[in-house]
C-alpha positions in Angstrom: -18.8 -8.2 20.3 -16.3 -7.2 22.8 -16.4 -5.0 25.9 -13.5 -2.4 26.1 -12.3 -1.9 29.9 -9.2 -0.6 31.6 -7.0 -3.2 31.3 -9.0 -6.2 29.2 -10.9 -6.4 25.9 -13.3 -8.6 27.1 -14.7 -11.2 24.6 -18.4 -11.1 24.5 -18.8 -14.2 22.0 -19.3 -16.5 25.2 -21.6 -15.3 28.3 -19.2 -14.1 30.8 -20.0 -14.7 34.5 -19.6 -11.8 37.0 -18.8 -12.9 40.4 -20.4 -10.7 43.4 -18.2 -9.8 46.2 -20.0 -7.4 49.0 -17.7 -5.8 51.4 -20.8 -4.7 53.3 -22.4 -5.6 56.5 -26.0 -5.6 55.2 -26.3 -6.7 51.6 -29.5 -8.7 51.2 -28.0 -12.1 50.4 -24.3 -12.3 52.0 -24.1 -8.9 54.2 -21.1 -9.2 56.7 -19.6 -12.5 55.4 -17.0 -10.6 53.6 -16.7 -7.4 55.5 -13.2 -8.4 56.8 -10.7 -7.5 53.6 -8.9 -10.7 54.2 -12.1 -12.8 53.9 -13.1 -10.6 51.1 -10.0 -11.3 48.9 -10.1 -15.1 49.7 -13.7 -14.8 48.2 -12.3 -13.3 45.4 -9.7 -16.0 44.8 -12.6 -18.6 45.2 -14.8 -17.1 42.6 -11.8 -16.8 40.3 -11.0 -20.5 40.9 -14.7 -21.3 40.2 -14.7 -19.8 36.9 -15.6 -16.1 37.2 -14.8 -14.3 34.4 -15.2 -10.7 36.1 -15.4 -9.7 39.7 -17.5 -7.1 40.8 -16.8 -5.7 44.2 -19.2 -3.1 46.4 -18.5 -1.5 49.6 -22.3 -0.1 49.8 -25.5 -2.1 49.8 -27.9 -1.1 47.7 -30.8 -3.5 49.0 -34.1 -2.0 49.5 -33.9 0.3 52.6 -30.4 0.1 52.6 -28.6 3.2 54.7 -26.1 5.2 52.7 -22.4 5.3 53.4 -20.0 8.2 53.1 -17.3 8.0 50.2 -14.7 7.8 52.8 -16.3 4.6 54.7 -17.3 3.1 51.1 -13.2 3.6 50.1 -11.9 2.2 53.4 -13.8 -1.0 53.0 -13.0 -1.8 49.4 -9.3 -0.5 48.9 -7.8 -3.5 50.4 -9.8 -5.9 48.4 -9.3 -4.0 45.2 -5.6 -3.9 45.4 -5.6 -7.6 46.2 -8.2 -8.4 43.4 -6.4 -6.4 41.0 -3.7 -9.4 40.8 -5.8 -12.1 40.1 -5.7 -12.0 36.2 -9.4 -11.1 35.7 -10.9 -7.8 35.3 -12.1 -5.9 38.1 -15.6 -4.0 38.4 -16.5 -1.7 41.0 -20.2 -1.1 42.1 -20.5 2.4 43.1 -22.2 5.6 42.4 -20.3 8.2 43.8 -17.9 10.1 41.7 -15.3 10.4 44.4 -15.1 6.8 44.8 -15.0 6.1 40.8 -12.1 8.5 40.6 -10.1 6.8 43.4 -10.7 3.3 41.9 -10.1 4.1 38.5 -6.5 5.7 39.7 -5.9 2.3 41.4 -6.7 0.6 38.0 -9.9 -0.8 38.0 -11.5 -2.1 34.9 -15.3 -1.1 35.0 -17.5 1.1 36.8 -20.9 -0.4 37.5 -23.2 2.3 38.5 -26.9 1.4 39.5 -27.6 5.1 39.0 -26.5 5.3 35.3 -24.0 8.0 35.9 -26.9 10.3 36.7 -24.9 11.7 40.1 -23.4 15.1 39.2 -19.8 14.6 38.2 -19.9 10.8 37.8 -20.3 11.0 34.0 -17.2 13.3 33.4 -15.0 10.9 35.8 -16.0 8.1 33.3 -15.6 10.0 30.2 -12.0 11.3 31.2 -10.6 8.1 32.0 -10.7 7.5 28.4 -10.7 3.5 28.4 -12.5 2.1 31.5 -15.7 -0.1 31.1 -19.1 1.2 32.4 -22.0 -0.6 33.2 -25.3 1.6 33.2 -28.5 0.1 35.3 -32.1 1.5 35.5 -33.3 1.7 39.1 -36.6 3.3 40.0 -36.5 6.0 42.8 -33.4 5.0 45.5 -32.8 2.2 47.6 -34.7 3.8 50.9 -37.9 4.0 48.7 -37.8 1.7 45.5 -39.5 -1.2 46.8 -42.1 1.3 48.8 -43.5 2.9 45.8 -42.3 0.3 42.7 -42.9 1.3 39.1 -46.3 1.2 37.5 -47.2 0.4 34.0 -45.1 -1.5 31.4 -41.3 -1.6 32.8 -39.9 -2.7 29.4 -40.7 0.4 27.4 -39.6 2.6 30.3 -36.4 0.8 30.9 -35.6 0.6 27.3 -36.0 4.4 26.7 -34.0 5.2 30.2 -31.0 3.2 29.0 -31.1 4.4 25.6 -30.8 7.9 26.7 -28.4 7.2 29.4 -26.1 5.4 26.9 -26.7 8.4 24.2 -25.6 11.0 27.0 -22.5 9.1 27.7 -21.5 8.9 24.0 -22.0 12.9 23.5 -19.4 13.0 26.3 -17.1 11.1 23.9 -17.3 7.5 25.7 -16.9 5.0 23.1 -19.9 2.6 22.3 -17.6 -0.5 22.9 -17.0 0.5 26.5 -20.9 0.4 27.4 -23.0 -2.3 28.9 -26.3 -1.9 29.9 -28.5 -3.3 32.8 -31.9 -3.5 33.6 -32.0 -3.5 37.2 -34.0 -6.6 37.9 -35.6 -5.9 41.2 -34.7 -2.1 41.6 -38.1 -0.7 42.1 -40.0 -3.0 40.1 -42.8 -5.7 41.0 -42.3 -9.3 40.3 -44.6 -9.3 37.2 -42.4 -6.3 35.7 -39.4 -8.2 36.4 -40.5 -11.3 34.7 -41.7 -8.9 31.7 -38.0 -7.8 31.7 -36.9 -11.1 31.0 -39.6 -12.4 28.8 -38.8 -9.1 26.4 -35.2 -9.2 27.0 -34.6 -9.0 23.4 -36.2 -5.6 23.0 -33.5 -4.3 25.4 -30.6 -6.2 23.6 -31.8 -4.3 20.4 -30.5 -1.3 21.5 -27.2 -2.6 20.1 -25.2 -2.3 23.8 -24.2 -5.8 25.4 -26.7 -6.5 28.3 -25.5 -7.3 31.9 -28.3 -9.0 33.9 -28.6 -9.9 37.5 -31.1 -12.1 38.8 -28.9 -13.9 41.4 -31.1 -14.6 44.8 -33.2 -11.8 44.0 -36.5 -11.3 45.6 -38.7 -11.9 42.8 -37.0 -15.5 42.6 -38.2 -15.9 46.2 -41.6 -14.9 45.5 -42.0 -17.3 42.3 -40.9 -20.2 44.3 -42.9 -19.4 47.7 -44.1 -22.3 49.4 -47.7 -21.9 51.5 -47.2 -18.3 50.4 -43.8 -18.0 52.2 -40.9 -17.0 50.2 -37.9 -18.7 49.8 -35.0 -17.2 51.7 -31.8 -16.0 49.6 -29.8 -18.9 50.6 -32.6 -21.6 49.3 -32.6 -19.5 45.8 -29.6 -21.5 44.2 -31.9 -23.4 41.4 -33.8 -20.5 40.5 -30.9 -18.3 40.1 -29.3 -20.3 37.7 -32.4 -21.0 35.7 -32.9 -17.2 35.5 -29.1 -16.6 34.3 -29.7 -19.3 31.6 -32.7 -17.8 30.4 -31.3 -14.2 30.3 -28.1 -15.6 28.2 -30.4 -17.3 26.1 -32.3 -14.1 25.5 -29.1 -12.0 24.6 -27.4 -11.4 28.0 -23.6 -11.1 27.4 -22.7 -10.9 31.3 -24.6 -12.6 34.1 -24.0 -11.2 37.7 -24.2 -14.1 40.1 -23.1 -15.1 43.8 -23.0 -18.9 43.1 -20.4 -18.8 40.3 -19.4 -22.6 40.2 -23.0 -23.7 39.3 -23.8 -20.9 36.8 -20.6 -21.8 35.0 -21.5 -25.6 35.1 -24.7 -24.7 33.8 -23.6 -22.8 31.0 -21.1 -25.2 29.7 -24.1 -27.4 29.6 -26.1 -24.8 27.4 -23.0 -23.8 25.4 -22.4 -27.7 24.6 -26.0 -28.4 23.8 -26.8 -25.6 21.6 -24.0 -24.9 19.4 -22.4 -21.7 20.9 -18.9 -21.4 21.5 -17.1 -22.5 24.8 
């Protein structure tokens, strides 16, 4: 299995590690650390040195309650970082839902559009379809960042997410986007309860059975903080390294092709142990 992107045909016979680069002042885990373009590009270089297979650059936070930003501001934040990242020899993904931003970054040569709204924004699907070769990640999100945790999903998340992702992929294929360009993301933490997030991992193979590669992001999510709480107090994001790596390994073991993480070095090391001891290719 492979993932076709603008410049790369990514081999998914081994799990791929996508390193997170937040060029934002307000992301839940590392907001503000890389808002300066030079700091963000150094972070890109560091992640590639640690073994990141893909870089995912975002200029707008999607944490619960995050305030929206304009397309112009988002582009101003990410442009110098993207232009530098495109020289590092790995696929570059951009985390955005705005069609204006998608078109601009694809014109710059970006490889993947990673959309938390699964191309539901007017015009976004056409931008991707017209490109002809870029990769795309379609994610499930309940409601929007401003309200998703105020009124999370109810009922069986697995069946709802599965149906949503199947429909999102089908709509894109009708527009002529090839199957090999599409990856699906269940959207861990996006409008879902702790129990629902855990169910999505426990029954992840039901999503993999849709026939598309899965991209899964558990890194430092609040569900991990809740699970590892001490005396009823959730562990803060900076202390969720081990739970994040454990969740990434479980996701890969249950069929994820790509894991999106903050802690690249540790995830890469853990996956090497898993691969060496389970007979999977390295």
